[in-house]
C-alpha positions in Angstrom: 0.0 0.0 0.0 1.1 3.5 -0.7 -0.2 6.9 0.5 -0.1 9.5 -2.3 -0.2 13.1 -1.4 -0.1 16.5 -3.2 1.2 19.6 -1.6 2.9 23.0 -1.9 6.5 23.5 -0.8 8.6 26.6 -1.2 6.2 27.9 -3.8 6.0 24.8 -5.9 3.3 22.2 -6.3 4.6 18.7 -5.8 3.4 15.2 -5.1 4.8 12.0 -3.6 4.3 9.2 -1.2 3.9 9.7 2.5 5.4 7.6 5.3 6.1 8.5 8.9 5.7 12.2 8.3 8.1 12.3 5.4 7.2 12.8 1.7 9.2 11.0 -0.9 8.8 13.5 -3.8 8.0 12.1 -7.3 7.9 13.5 -10.8 5.9 12.9 -13.9 2.3 11.8 -13.7 0.9 10.4 -10.5 -1.3 8.0 -12.5 1.2 6.9 -15.1 4.5 5.5 -13.8 5.7 8.4 -11.6 9.4 8.3 -10.7 11.0 9.3 -7.3 13.3 12.3 -7.5 15.3 11.4 -4.4 14.0 14.6 -2.7 12.5 14.2 0.8 10.2 16.8 2.4 8.8 16.9 6.0 5.1 16.9 5.8 5.0 19.6 8.6 6.9 22.0 6.2 4.3 21.7 3.4 0.8 23.1 2.7 -1.6 20.3 2.0 -3.5 20.3 -1.3 -6.2 18.0 -2.5 -4.4 14.7 -3.5 -5.9 15.0 -7.0 -7.5 17.7 -9.1 -10.5 15.9 -10.5 -12.1 16.9 -13.8 -15.3 15.8 -12.1 -16.5 14.7 -8.7 -19.4 12.2 -9.1 -21.5 11.9 -5.9 -24.0 9.2 -5.0 -27.4 9.6 -3.4 -29.3 6.7 -1.7 -26.5 4.2 -1.8 -26.8 2.6 1.7 -29.2 0.1 3.2 -29.3 1.6 6.7 -30.0 5.2 5.5 -32.6 4.0 3.0 -34.4 2.1 5.7 -34.4 5.2 8.0 -35.7 7.4 5.2 -38.2 4.8 4.0 -36.5 4.6 0.6 -36.2 1.6 -1.6 -33.1 0.4 -3.4 -32.8 2.4 -6.7 -32.6 0.4 -10.0 -29.4 2.2 -10.9 -27.0 4.6 -9.2 -28.4 8.0 -8.5 -25.8 10.7 -8.8 -24.9 14.3 -9.3 -21.7 16.2 -10.0 -20.1 18.9 -7.8 -18.4 21.9 -9.4 -14.6 21.7 -9.6 -14.4 25.2 -7.9 -15.8 23.5 -4.7 -12.7 21.4 -4.0 -11.0 21.8 -0.7 -8.1 19.9 1.0 -7.8 18.8 4.6 -6.8 21.4 7.3 -8.4 24.2 5.2 -11.5 26.2 6.2 -15.0 25.3 5.0 -16.6 28.7 4.4 -20.2 29.6 5.3 -21.9 30.8 2.0 -22.6 34.5 1.9 -25.8 33.9 -0.1 -27.3 31.2 2.2 -28.1 31.3 5.9 -29.6 27.9 6.4 -28.4 24.6 7.8 -25.1 23.2 6.4 -24.4 19.5 7.0 -21.4 17.2 6.8 -21.5 13.8 5.0 -18.6 11.4 5.6 -17.9 9.3 2.5 -15.5 7.0 0.8 -14.0 8.5 -2.4 -12.8 6.3 -5.3 -10.0 7.8 -7.4 -9.9 6.8 -11.1 -6.4 5.8 -12.3 -6.9 5.4 -16.0 -9.4 6.3 -18.7 -12.5 4.3 -18.2 -15.4 3.7 -20.6 -18.0 1.0 -20.4 -16.0 -1.3 -18.3 -17.3 -4.4 -16.6 -17.6 -4.8 -12.8 -14.9 -7.5 -13.0 -12.5 -5.2 -14.8 -13.3 -2.1 -12.7 -10.6 -2.7 -10.0 -7.9 -2.2 -12.7 -9.2 1.3 -13.4 -9.1 2.4 -9.7 -6.0 4.2 -8.5 -7.0 4.3 -4.9 -9.3 5.6 -2.2 -9.6 8.8 -0.2 -11.9 10.4 2.5 -14.7 12.8 1.4 -16.8 15.3 3.2 -19.7 16.1 0.8 -20.8 19.4 2.5 -24.4 20.4 1.7 -26.5 23.5 2.1 -29.4 21.1 2.8 -32.3 23.6 2.9 -31.7 24.6 -0.7 -32.4 21.1 -2.1 -36.2 21.4 -2.0 -36.5 25.2 -1.6 -38.2 25.4 -5.1 -40.8 22.7 -5.5 -40.3 22.7 -9.3 -36.6 21.8 -9.3 -34.4 20.0 -6.8 -31.2 22.0 -6.5 -28.5 19.4 -6.1 -25.8 21.4 -8.0 -26.3 24.6 -6.1 -26.7 23.0 -2.6 -23.5 20.9 -3.1 -21.2 23.2 -5.1 -20.5 26.3 -3.0 -16.9 27.2 -2.8 -15.1 24.9 -0.3 -18.0 22.3 -0.2 -16.1 19.5 -2.1 -13.7 18.4 0.7 -11.5 15.4 0.2 -8.1 14.0 1.1 -5.7 14.0 2.8 -4.1 11.2 0.7 -5.0 8.6 -1.8 -4.4 5.1 -0.4 -3.7 2.3 -2.9 -4.1 -1.5 -2.7 -7.1 -1.5 -0.3 -10.1 -3.7 -0.3 -12.9 -1.1 -0.1 -15.4 -3.7 1.3 -13.3 -3.9 4.4 -13.4 -0.2 5.2 -15.4 1.7 7.8 -16.2 5.4 7.4 -16.3 7.6 10.5 -17.3 11.3 11.1 -16.4 13.1 14.3 -17.8 16.6 15.0 -16.1 18.6 17.8 -14.8 15.4 19.3 -18.1 13.5 19.2 -18.5 10.5 16.9 -21.5 11.0 14.6 -21.0 8.4 11.9 -19.4 5.0 11.8 -20.6 2.7 9.1 -19.2 -0.1 6.9 -18.7 0.4 3.2 -20.1 -3.1 2.8 -23.6 -1.7 3.5 -23.7 -0.1 0.0 -26.3 -1.0 -2.5 -23.8 -0.4 -5.3 -20.2 -1.4 -4.3 -17.3 0.8 -5.4 -16.4 -1.6 -8.2 -20.0 -1.7 -9.4 -20.2 2.1 -9.3 -17.2 2.5 -11.5 -18.7 0.0 -14.0 -22.2 1.5 -14.1 -21.1 5.2 -14.2 -18.6 4.4 -16.9 -21.6 3.2 -19.1 -22.9 6.8 -18.9 -19.8 8.9 -19.1 -16.0 8.6 -19.5 -14.1 8.5 -16.3 -10.6 10.0 -16.5 -7.5 9.8 -14.4 -7.9 11.7 -11.2 -11.7 11.8 -11.4 -13.4 11.1 -8.1 -16.5 9.1 -7.2 -17.9 9.9 -3.7 -19.8 6.8 -2.8 -22.6 8.4 -0.8 -23.2 8.6 2.9 -25.0 6.6 5.6 -26.8 7.4 8.8 -25.5 10.0 11.2 -25.1 13.1 9.0 -25.6 16.3 10.9 -25.3 20.1 10.9 -22.2 22.1 11.5 -22.2 25.5 13.2 -19.5 28.1 12.6 -16.5 27.3 14.7 -17.0 23.5 14.4 -14.2 21.0 13.6 -15.2 18.0 11.5 -13.1 14.9 10.9 -13.8 12.2 8.4 -11.6 9.2 9.0 -11.1 5.8 7.3 -8.5 3.3 8.6 -5.8 2.8 6.1 -6.4 6.2 4.5 -6.2 8.7 7.4 -8.1 11.7 8.8 -9.6 14.5 6.8 -9.8 17.4 9.2 -11.4 20.8 8.6 -13.0 23.7 10.4 -16.3 25.4 9.4 -16.3 29.1 9.7 
């Protein structure tokens, strides 16, 4: 397993593998045979960036048995998804900003993120693992009161795409079995979410396959697999942590 990280150091954007607080800097393309440069950088001396810069962030709705049962929903026939704007992306340790144009409830949603490693079109579920580079933590922040504010149109894009609402990182972990993972969310030191990825209607491999039937997935693209029970609101001054063993802790403040 490797932990891939992207960061800024001495005015330059770099990437590499993280181990014991030290980054082994690489060059080239993270998704196509990157090569180590020999340079080492202490993580503490860097500014964390999102570990990839996705062309698109595809996010799932109603993808968990437990949450569907709580909301009295049935399993959808196919994945239900929307796309977050690329201007919403935010790394760990950065500030989630309260929108100036919205004064309602803002919620956190802890999720597993699947990072695509190579161009992917109409692949089978069996072949899907070969197109996955790795996995990351996601906080799909939502201005929830906007979703159904207008009865004629559900505002998924607006509610989900405010600047700083597409939070993910801190790293991309490779060579994990996603079905073994557990997603946790801790708000101000209190655990609010803890659920197994295995509770999904559509597993990560199946999501890659089915979404690739609709649209091309490109290296660096991110699929946020949806959330489960325990989502909640954040008040200004809150600290929210999304953690997945084997990947790490995605920590942010909401101001």
